[in-house]
N, C-alpha and C positions, 0 to 999 in steps of 0.2 A: 595520748591514751595508750599505756603498756599493759591496759591487761585484755587477757584472749579467753573467750569462752568455749568452753567444749561440749559439747549438744549433741544428742541422738536423735533419731526420729520421732515426727511428730506423737506417734503412738508409740508411745517409750513403754518398752517389756524390761527384763530385769538385764540383760543384756546391754541393751543401751543404755540405761539408767547408770549401771555399775561400771562400765567399762570407761565409761564419761568422766565417774568419779577417783576412779584409780589411773587413769591417763593423768590428770589434774594434779594427783598427788606427785606420778612421775615426771613430768615437766617440769614440775615448781621444785624439784631435787637437782634437773638436769640444768635448770636455764632459773636463776633465782632472780634476773635483771627484769623479769615480765611477773605478773602475774595472770596466774591461771584460774580459772573459774569454772566448776563443773554446773552448765543446769541443765532444763530439761522444758522441748518445747510443744508439751502436751500433757495432759492430764491422767492422772494413773488410775488404773480398773481398782476398785475395791480388793480384787485378789491379790495385786501388783503390792498396794497398801498393807493388807494382811502379813504376803512374806516378809517384808520391810522391816514391818514391826516386830513379829517374830526372830528374825536376824537382829534387831539391834540397830538399823540400819535408819536415820531420817536421810531422806530425799533429799536430791537438789533443787535448789527454788526454780519455780515457773519461768521462764523468760516467754513474753508472746511475741516477741520480733528481734530483728536487729536492724531496722531502721533507724538510721541518725534522730536524735532528739534534742528538744532545746537546751534538756541540762547539759547536754554534750559541749554546747558551745557558747552556752551562757556566761559574762561577767560578772563578777559580786566583787563590794567595796566593803574593806573590813572596817569605815569607818563609820561613825553617825553623825554625818552634817545633819545639826535640826533645824527646823524652817526658819525659827525666830533667829539666826545668824545672820548678819551680813553680808551680803555679797563678795563682798571685801577679803572675806575669811576663803574663797575659794580661789584667790588669785595665783596663789603659788601652784597650787593641783594644774589648774590650766595653764601655766606658764611650762610645766617639767610635762605631762602627758598630752595636754588636749583634751580632754574627754568629752566626745560628743552628748554623753549623756551623765550622771551624777545621781544618784538614789538620795533622795530627802527622808528624816522623819522626824515625828512629831511628838515630842514625851515620850521618845524611845520606839515608837509605834510606826512601821513605814505609810511615809504620807504622799511619795508619789516622784516622778522623777525629774529634775531639771535637767534642759536640754540646752544646747547652743542658742536652738532658737529662739527659746525664751528669752535668755540673754540678750541677745540682737534686738530683739521685737522692745521690748524693754526700752532697750539704748537708743533704738530707733523715734522711740513715742516720747521719752524723756528729751532729746535733741529738738523735738518740735516746740516741745514746753519751756525750753530752756532749765530745765531739772538736772543737769546731769554731774551738779556739783557733790551731791550727797550718796552714798554706797545705802540701795535701800536691803531692807529683811530679804530674805530669798523667798520667802511665802509671796510676796509683792509681785513676784519677776513669774512666778508659773502660771502660767495660764492656761492651759487645759491639761488633762489627766490623759496619759501617753494608754494606746491600747495594750492588752493584757492576754497573754497566754499560759498556758500551761505547760509546766515539765517536762511533762512526758508526751506533751504533742511533738509529731514530727517534725526532723528540718525543714523540709518542703512546706511545710504549713505556718512556720513559723515568716521565712523568705517572703512568700506570698502576704503574710499578712501585712510585713513590714513595708513591701513596696506598693502593694491597693493602698497602704491607709496615707502614704505620703509625709509618715511622721520620722524622727529622727532614732526611734527606741521603742522596744518592747520591754513590759515588763512582766518577769517569767516568776510565777505562782505555783505552789505547791497546795490544792485546794485553795483556804485563802489566805496562806503564808506566802511573804513573798522572799523569794528564795534568790535572786538575780535580774539581771537584763541583759538584754541582747540589743545591738547594735549594727548599722548595716557593715561595720567589719567584719563582724563576726557571722556572715554570710560570703564570703571573699571565697571560700573552701568550704566546701563538704566533705565532713569526718566519713570513717567509714570502720566499721566492727571489725575487728579479728575474729575469725572462729576456726577450729578445727571440730569436723563432722568426724562421730565413729557410729558404726552399726548401721550405716548408709553413706550414699555418694549423691543421690538422683536429686536435683531443687524441687521439684513437686512432693519428696519426702520429708524436705529441711525445714528449720526454722524460717517461718516468715520472714523477709526481707534478705535471702539469703544473697538474693541477685545483687543489691549492694553494697554487700559485706565482703570481704577480704577474706577469702579462705587458705588459711597456711598449711593444712593436712588433710590426709583423710584416710582413717584408720577402719576397715573394712572387710565383709567374707562373703559379701552377696555380688552379683553382676554388675559390671559398671556401664554407668551412663551416668559418668559425672557433671557436676555442676563446671559451667566455663570460670576457669582462671585467666588472667591477665599473664600471668608470671608462671614459671615451673614450680611445682609443690614437689612436697611430700607425700607419698601414696604406699600405703600398705596395704593391700589388696591379697588376704589369701584364703584357698578355699576349702578352711576349716569349720567345725562347726560351732564357732563363739566370737566374736569380736575380745572376748576377755582372755580365748588363749591367745590372742595377737601381742594382746598389751601385757600379760604375762613373759610371753618371749621377748616384748620391748624390755620389761626391766630384768630379764637376764644376760641380753645383748649390752647394756648398759651395767652391767654388774652390779645393780643392786636388789637385793633380795627383799621382798614383800614383806611387812610385818604381820601381825595375826589380823588384825584389822582392815590391809588393801588383801591380805588371800581370802578373807572373809568376801570382800565385795567381789573378787575374781572367781571363785570356787561356787559362789551363788548364781553369777550370771552367765558362767560354764556350762554348770550342771541344768539350768535352765532354760536355755536355750538348744543343747545337745539331749532333752528331756530324761538325765541323769543317763547319759554316755550309752542311752538306747539309740538314739535318730541315727537314722544314714548316713545322716552330714557328720555324724562323730569320725573324728582321725586317729589315728596315732600319736598325732601332736596333741590334739583334745585329751585324750586317756593321760599320755605321761606327765602333763600338765594338772590336771585333775589330782592325781597322784601325790604329786610335789606339793601345792597347795593345800591338800588334806592332811598330809605330812605337817606340816607348819601348823593347822589347827589340831593336830593330833588326833585324828577322826580319821573314817576312811571317807569315801568317795560317797558311795553307796549309802552309809547311814548319814552321811551329812545333806546328801539329796533326798532319801526318804522322812528325814525328819522337815527337812525345807517343806514339804509339799502335804503333810500330813495334817494340816487344817484347813487345808483348800476347800474352798466353799462349794458346795454340791448346785448342780444346773438348776434344782427348783428354789434355789433361795436368791438367784443372782437373777438380776435387770438383763432381761433378752435383749434387748436393741444395743445397752453400753457394750453388754457381753460382744456381742457381733461384732462392735465398731473399737473394741479396744485392743484387739491386737489383725490390723485390717490390712490387704496389701491392695491394691487396683490396679490391673493390668488390661493393655490393651492391644491387642494381638490379634490377627486376621480379621479386621474389622470390626471385632466385638470386644466391650468393653464388660470387665468381669473383674468383681472383687471376692477375695477367700480372706474367712478372719478363721481363725484359730485359740481354741482355748482348753485349758488342761485339766484333768479330772481324774480323780482315784477310783474310779470305776464308772461304767456307760449304765450301770442298771436304771440309771433316773432319766435317761433320755427320751424312752419310751412315754412318760409321765408327762413331761413339759414339751416334746416334740411338735406338738400345733400351734404354743406361744411363740416357740421360736422359730417354724416357717413363716407366722404370721409377722415377728420382728423381720426374718430376711426380705420380705416385701415390702416393709417401709423400709429400709435402709436401702435396696434399690429403687425405691421411687425417690428417695429424699437424694440420692446421688446420680440420679441420672444416670444408670449402668443396665445391662442389657442381662445380667445375670449374677444372682449373688449364692455364695455360700458359707457355711460354716461349718468344718473339721473339729470336730467333740474328740479331743485325743487323751486314751487312759494312758497314764505316765507308769503304771505299775507293769503292766502286762503287755503295754506296747502295741493297741490295738485302736480303731479311729470309728466312729460314725460320721459319716458326711449328711447333712442338710442342706437343701438347695431349692432355689427357687425353681421355675419351671423355664426350660431353654430345650430349642429343638435337637442338642448335641448331647442333652441328657441319654438320649436312647443307646450311644454309643459308647457310655463307661463302661469299664469292665467291670465294677464291682458288683456285687452281689444287689440287687433292688428289693428291701425290704417291705416299702409301700411308696405313693407318692412321695417324693422330696427326698426320701430317706434312703441310704445306702450304706451297708455294712464294708468297713474297710481291713479287714483283717491284718497285721505287721505292718498298716501304714502310718506313720507317726510324722513324715516331714513334708509340708506344705510345698518348700521350696523342689528337693530333691523328688520326691515321686508323686503328689498329686498335682503341681501344675503341670510335668510334663504329660501327664495324662490326660487333664484336662485341653492342654495345647494340640494333643492329638487327635481327640475328638472333635477339636475345629477342623483341622486339618481334612478331616473327613469328611466332615460337612459341606466344604468347598465344592 
């Protein structure tokens, strides 16, 4: 398994998606002996899809988990042995490799697995009646159909099925199509997917099955609470506004100039996460990187960002619950479990018209996820202001923001969930203790 998957977090934003794509390209150039594949482990919001379409970028494929699958350990046999052939035709292969199972076909279609148990049973039966002098047809030896399992079923499921069934082998199917088989030897060692994490480092935010994978690298710009690894790994964690900024710097460190396609990936992810360089998380390194990437595209960062966000949907045309969950972070601090979603708009005028729908959606997400408190930060990327929508909580009364009405707060100049809203929320919780 020389394939290495690069993935962002479960609620993929542009920075997570595009940093994975750009880093897969960089690693492929540095290390051609391995195959680097960018994937996403969550579904895209309508706004993300719209921006990617506008930029002409095809998102990476969706990958549900990195649990080892049956297709990772199954065997294949290029031969097409027909059931009407005599068993003597298999004598050479048995003398060379001693297979415990052999796929058998009938008129080109998969017929079943011939196992050593079938051969032994026939031989013992024939011995009893004195008919060992002739070579029977294969179909006359096959006694029963082996159990089948789908290729995408987990390794552990296949191992359990084989052990509990008491047979020699499993038929591995892709839908109704036979694609391989698995014998007991296939389950002697459990394989492990190799993964690089970008734009996150915590297991609960990562692709399902990460605890069974081999994490090779982490590239991130968030606080560290990394997944456990058995060996030392490469970690590039920097206090900048975007993971795409770090990826660009890695291109520079390796003396590789991004082409226009990669520059577009990196600039889009960078400007999205820094809200066109207006977020307080923006650093001088972000600005310099954005300028250099924009120069490759023969534009300016501000013009690229304005065009990228120009067709963003207004709140009244979005699904409230999907909007809350599309960029949603869960925190557990000081005995309180709370979640904060964030979405971008080009103006805040429509918030008043849809606030009731969105407040109801927040309550629904709170109940569904079993949280104590849920908020949505609606950010105007043009003017750099936000409005906070919130479910009821005792700590609300300590927020320093201007309360417009129940559950609605004005946040002038606030654009960063990480650097501005989260510290304010943590402060209110500490005052409540």
